[in-house]
Each structure stands twice: as C-alpha cells, then as structure tokens.
C-alpha positions as CSV (number, residue, x, y, z in Angstrom):
1,X,73.0,26.3,133.3
2,X,71.3,28.9,135.1
3,X,73.1,31.6,132.8
4,X,72.2,30.0,130.1
5,X,68.6,28.5,130.1
6,X,67.9,28.1,126.2
7,X,70.4,25.2,126.8
8,X,68.5,23.8,129.6
9,X,65.5,24.1,127.5
10,X,67.3,22.1,124.7
11,X,68.5,19.5,127.5
12,X,71.8,20.0,126.3
13,X,74.6,19.9,128.9
14,X,77.6,21.8,129.5
15,X,79.7,19.0,128.1
16,X,77.2,18.3,124.9
17,X,77.1,22.4,124.3
18,X,81.2,22.5,124.6
19,X,81.7,20.4,121.2
20,X,83.3,21.8,118.0
21,X,80.0,19.8,116.2
22,X,77.8,22.9,117.0
23,X,79.9,24.9,114.7
24,X,78.6,22.6,111.9
25,X,75.0,21.9,113.2
26,X,74.1,25.3,114.5
27,X,76.7,27.8,114.6
28,X,74.6,30.7,115.2
29,X,73.8,28.9,118.7
30,X,77.3,28.0,119.4
31,X,78.6,31.5,118.7
32,X,75.4,32.1,121.3
33,X,77.2,30.1,124.0
34,X,81.1,30.9,123.3
35,X,80.5,34.6,122.2
36,X,78.4,35.7,125.3
37,X,81.6,34.0,127.4
38,X,84.1,35.6,125.3
39,X,82.2,38.9,125.9
40,X,82.0,38.0,129.8
41,X,85.3,37.5,129.9
42,X,86.8,40.5,128.4
43,X,84.4,42.5,130.5
44,X,85.3,41.0,133.9
45,X,88.4,42.2,135.9
46,X,90.3,39.7,137.3
47,X,89.9,39.5,141.1
48,X,92.5,40.6,143.5
49,X,93.9,36.9,144.0
50,X,95.2,37.6,140.6
51,X,97.4,40.6,141.9
52,X,98.4,38.3,145.2
53,X,99.9,35.6,142.9
54,X,101.8,38.3,141.0
55,X,103.5,40.0,143.8
56,X,104.4,36.7,145.2
57,X,105.9,35.7,141.8
58,X,107.5,39.2,141.4
59,X,111.7,38.7,141.0
60,X,111.3,34.7,141.3
61,X,111.2,32.4,139.0
62,X,107.6,31.0,137.9
63,X,105.2,29.8,135.4
64,X,101.2,29.5,135.2
65,X,99.8,26.1,134.5
66,X,96.1,26.5,133.5
67,X,92.9,25.3,132.3
68,X,91.2,28.5,132.2
69,X,90.3,29.7,128.6
70,X,89.7,33.4,129.9
71,X,93.2,34.6,129.5
72,X,93.1,36.6,132.6
73,X,96.4,35.5,133.8
74,X,97.8,38.0,131.2
75,X,95.4,40.2,132.0
76,X,96.1,40.7,135.7
77,X,99.9,41.5,134.2
78,X,101.7,37.9,133.7
79,X,104.2,37.9,130.8
80,X,102.8,36.1,127.9
81,X,106.0,33.7,127.9
82,X,105.1,32.5,131.5
83,X,101.6,31.1,130.9
84,X,100.9,28.0,129.6
85,X,96.9,27.5,128.5
86,X,96.7,24.0,128.3
87,X,93.0,23.9,126.9
88,X,93.7,27.0,124.5
89,X,92.2,30.6,125.0
90,X,88.9,32.0,124.0
91,X,90.5,35.2,123.0
92,X,92.0,33.4,119.9
93,X,90.3,32.0,116.7
94,X,90.8,28.9,114.4
95,X,89.0,28.0,111.2
96,X,86.5,25.7,112.2
97,X,87.5,23.6,109.1
98,X,90.3,21.5,110.1
99,X,91.1,21.4,106.2
100,X,91.0,24.8,105.7
101,X,93.0,25.9,102.4
102,X,93.6,29.2,103.2
103,X,97.2,30.6,103.8
104,X,98.3,32.5,106.6
105,X,98.7,31.8,110.5
106,X,96.3,29.8,111.5
107,X,95.3,31.2,114.5
108,X,94.6,34.6,115.5
109,X,93.6,36.9,118.2
110,X,89.9,38.1,118.4
111,X,90.6,41.9,118.6
112,X,87.3,43.1,117.0
113,X,86.3,40.3,115.2
114,X,83.6,40.0,116.8
115,X,82.6,43.6,118.0
116,X,79.8,43.4,115.7
117,X,78.2,40.0,116.8
118,X,75.0,40.3,118.7
119,X,73.7,37.4,121.3
120,X,70.0,37.4,121.7
121,X,69.8,36.7,125.4
122,X,66.8,35.2,125.1
123,X,67.7,32.1,122.3
124,X,71.4,32.4,122.8
125,X,71.7,32.6,119.2
126,X,74.6,35.0,117.7
127,X,74.6,37.3,114.5
128,X,76.6,37.9,112.3
129,X,78.8,35.0,112.5
130,X,82.7,35.3,112.0
131,X,84.5,34.3,108.8
132,X,87.8,32.8,109.0
133,X,90.3,35.0,108.1
134,X,92.2,32.8,106.0
135,X,89.7,30.7,103.7
136,X,86.7,33.4,104.4
137,X,84.0,31.0,103.9
138,X,84.2,28.5,106.9
139,X,82.7,29.7,110.2
140,X,85.6,30.5,112.5
141,X,85.7,29.2,116.2
142,X,87.3,29.8,119.2
143,X,91.1,28.4,119.7
144,X,89.7,26.3,122.5
145,X,90.1,22.8,123.1
146,X,86.4,21.2,123.0
147,X,85.0,17.7,124.0
148,X,85.6,15.4,121.2
149,X,87.5,17.7,119.3
150,X,89.7,16.4,116.5
151,X,89.7,19.8,114.8
152,X,91.5,22.1,117.6
153,X,94.6,23.4,116.3
154,X,97.1,23.3,119.2
155,X,100.2,25.3,117.8
156,X,99.7,28.5,119.9
157,X,99.3,25.8,123.2
158,X,102.1,23.5,121.6
159,X,104.5,26.8,121.5
160,X,103.5,27.6,125.5
161,X,104.2,23.8,126.5
162,X,107.3,23.6,125.5
163,X,108.3,26.8,127.2
164,X,107.0,25.3,130.6
165,X,108.9,22.2,130.0
166,X,111.9,23.8,129.5
167,X,111.2,25.7,132.8
168,X,110.5,22.8,134.5
169,X,113.6,21.1,133.4
170,X,115.4,24.2,134.2
171,X,114.3,23.4,138.1
172,X,115.3,19.5,138.0
173,X,118.2,18.8,140.4
174,X,118.9,22.5,141.2
175,X,117.6,21.9,144.9
176,X,115.3,24.8,145.2
177,X,112.4,25.0,147.1
178,X,109.3,24.9,144.8
179,X,105.2,26.0,145.9
180,X,102.6,24.8,143.7
181,X,99.5,26.9,144.1
182,X,96.7,25.0,142.7
183,X,93.4,26.8,142.4
184,X,89.9,25.8,141.6
185,X,91.0,22.6,139.7
186,X,88.1,20.1,140.1
187,X,88.0,16.3,139.6
188,X,85.7,16.4,136.9
189,X,88.6,17.2,134.5
190,X,91.4,16.8,136.5
191,X,94.5,18.4,134.0
192,X,95.5,20.5,136.5
193,X,95.5,18.4,139.5
194,X,97.0,15.8,138.1
195,X,100.1,18.3,136.8
196,X,100.1,20.0,140.6
197,X,100.3,15.9,141.9
198,X,103.5,15.1,139.5
199,X,105.0,18.2,140.4
200,X,105.0,17.6,144.0
201,X,105.5,14.0,144.4
202,X,108.7,12.5,145.6
203,X,110.9,11.3,142.4
204,X,108.0,13.2,140.1
205,X,108.9,15.9,137.5
206,X,111.0,18.0,139.8
207,X,113.0,15.6,141.6
208,X,115.7,17.0,143.4
209,X,113.4,20.1,144.5
210,X,111.8,20.6,147.8
211,X,108.6,21.0,146.5
212,X,105.1,21.7,148.4
213,X,101.5,21.5,146.6
214,X,98.8,23.9,147.8
215,X,95.6,22.6,146.9
216,X,92.7,25.0,147.2
217,X,89.2,24.2,146.3
218,X,85.7,24.6,147.5
219,X,84.9,20.9,147.3
220,X,87.9,19.0,146.1
221,X,90.3,19.9,148.2
222,X,91.4,16.3,149.1
223,X,95.1,15.1,148.8
224,X,97.4,12.3,148.3
225,X,99.1,11.1,151.5
226,X,102.0,12.8,151.8
227,X,103.4,16.2,154.0
228,X,104.5,18.0,150.8
229,X,100.4,18.1,150.0
230,X,98.7,21.0,151.8
231,X,94.4,20.9,151.5
232,X,93.0,24.4,151.9
233,X,89.0,24.1,151.8
234,X,87.7,27.6,150.3
235,X,87.8,29.8,147.4
236,X,90.8,30.8,145.6
237,X,90.4,34.7,146.1
238,X,89.5,33.9,150.2
239,X,92.4,32.0,150.9
240,X,94.9,33.5,148.6
241,X,93.9,36.9,150.8
242,X,94.2,34.8,154.1
243,X,97.8,33.3,153.4
244,X,98.8,36.9,152.2
245,X,97.5,38.5,155.4
246,X,99.3,36.0,157.3
247,X,102.8,36.2,155.1
248,X,102.7,39.9,155.7
249,X,102.1,39.6,159.3
250,X,105.0,37.0,159.6
251,X,107.4,39.2,157.8
252,X,106.4,42.5,160.5
253,X,107.2,40.1,163.5
C-alpha cells in the first residue's frame, strides 16, 4: 500500500479495495484506485522478458494463460487470439449495473474513455467518472474479476477460455514435448499455479505429451514431487534472461 497511502490511511486492504461494491459505495475512490492502475499499466513498457518469451514462441504452437489484467502480453506483440486473461482486463470496461438495461456490446475497450479523468494523488479520488456507453446512467467499471464479484461480465474471457481449451485439446495425445513456463504466480491466488500443475501432472490435462513445468518465482517457487517440475528462485525478467543466455550458448556450441 506504499503506492496508495489514502487506502492505507482508511485501513482498507487490497482485497477489500478490489471489490465491486466500491463502485456503488464510493465510485470516485473506486476509480481513483483502478484509474491510477489503468493509466500506470498503459504507460508502462513490457520488460525484456516478454520479448524473450515471444521469440521462443515464434513458429511454435503456444498460448498465454495469465491472471494479469494489464494487457501487456498483447502490448508485447502476442496475438489476441493466443491469450487467455482468466481475470479479465483493465483496458476493457463494462457497466457497473449487472442488470444494465442498455443495448449494445456489454464489454468495450477503454480507448479514449478515460482521457479526461484525473486522479488526485493525495486523496486517490477520480473525476469525471466514465458512464456506461449503453445505458448512459450507471458508472462504467473495469472488466476485471474482483473479489466477491457477482456482476463481472465474462463474455470476452469466456471466448478466450474456449480458444485455450481447444488449444489444449488439440495437443492431447500428440506426443509433443511441451514446456509450461510459469512466472510470478503466487500461492495467495493460485489460479495460474493450479493450471500449470494440471498440465504437467502425469495423466493430467496434457496426457500423451511430455510436459515440463518451469516455475519461476522469487518466494513461492516450491513444486510438487516429480522430475517434470523445475523450480527457479528469482524474478521473471532475470530468470528468462539467464535461460535465454544459456540456450544461445548451447546453440553456438
């Protein structure tokens, strides 16, 4: 919470703040939190690790399964139809009213919607607030799955999941050698960890393939028993760079 002192002052935890009820209770504060994050992500250039992953994936069957909501894999050049954002994306919006009476696409890209919104760095309150483009009355909110979120519209993510399931299904029984590279997936919200482990377990989602899981994590790098699980203690950029360097050395020999 060092980056969000007003939230710390209010005694609000990240899980409490990442809750859709704030868009009803105090939408200016809710958009102060999410608006700051959205603008930060939009102005950040994906680090070199993304380029390394993209280079490794070129010309090979691949898919990105991510709980990140920043859209950085697409920003780094990964094709939209090769990415599954299981918790949604902050650069897309939806109505904060689950029973929105408007017509049109239920999810739409941010584009220039937030250009006029300003976030007060002292209070983390935002204004003016974006409206739903369909009903024009309710506040718009990020199309991100929050804690205790029964109003999240999953249509976009459902389409990504369907494409991902087809990808995994096509690999089953193919006998291919598959590497799952997992980065920064902690134990607090273990969605990505579970997915990687289910792919790598013998007789799991990718039965009939030779699968290895490389788990890169500064702290939570523990892995299940099995030679197919490879733990690497470190940050994603650091470890991907080191692996890439070793791969280039092997090719040169």
